[in-house]
C-alpha positions in Angstrom: -20.8 -13.4 0.7 -22.4 -11.2 3.0 -19.5 -8.5 2.6 -19.2 -8.4 -1.0 -23.1 -7.7 -1.4 -23.2 -5.1 1.3 -20.0 -3.1 -0.3 -21.8 -4.0 -3.5 -25.0 -2.0 -2.2 -22.9 0.9 -0.3 -21.6 1.6 -4.3 -25.0 1.3 -5.7 -26.1 4.3 -3.1 -23.0 6.4 -3.4 -24.1 6.3 -7.0 -27.4 7.0 -6.5 -26.6 10.1 -4.3 -24.2 11.5 -7.0 -26.6 11.3 -9.6 -29.3 12.9 -7.4 -26.8 15.5 -6.8 -25.7 16.2 -10.3 -29.3 16.5 -11.2 -29.4 19.4 -8.9 -26.8 20.9 -9.9 -27.9 20.6 -13.3 -31.1 22.7 -12.7 -29.2 24.8 -11.1 -27.3 25.9 -14.5 -23.8 24.7 -12.2 -22.6 22.8 -15.7 -19.0 22.6 -14.2 -20.0 21.0 -10.9 -22.8 18.7 -12.5 -20.3 17.2 -14.9 -18.4 16.2 -12.1 -21.3 14.6 -10.2 -21.5 12.7 -12.8 -18.4 11.5 -13.3 -18.4 10.3 -10.1 -21.8 8.7 -10.3 -19.9 7.0 -12.9 -17.0 5.9 -10.7 -19.2 4.4 -8.0 -21.3 2.8 -10.9 -18.8 0.8 -12.3 -17.7 -0.3 -8.8 -21.0 -1.6 -7.6 -21.0 -3.6 -10.7 -17.6 -5.3 -10.2 -18.4 -5.8 -6.5 -21.8 -7.5 -7.9 -20.2 -9.4 -10.5 -17.6 -11.0 -7.5 -20.6 -11.0 -5.0 -22.4 -13.7 -8.0 -19.0 -15.9 -8.8 -18.3 -16.2 -4.7 -22.4 -17.0 -3.8 -22.1 -19.7 -6.6 -26.0 -18.5 -8.2 -26.6 -17.6 -12.2 -28.8 -14.5 -12.4 -29.8 -12.9 -16.2 -30.7 -9.6 -16.1 
């Protein structure tokens, strides 16, 4: 169970980093690179959500967001 939570947290961190990088590139006017990083952020976020749901199921806890 702990491994599932750790993996989800890692994906959340990768998503946050990609979001920050996309914002920095966007501010510099590098839209193609910003879009690429934003797409990566979405992929990491989707994976983090999937892993978090799996971890929740494995832990047997139901949490309403």
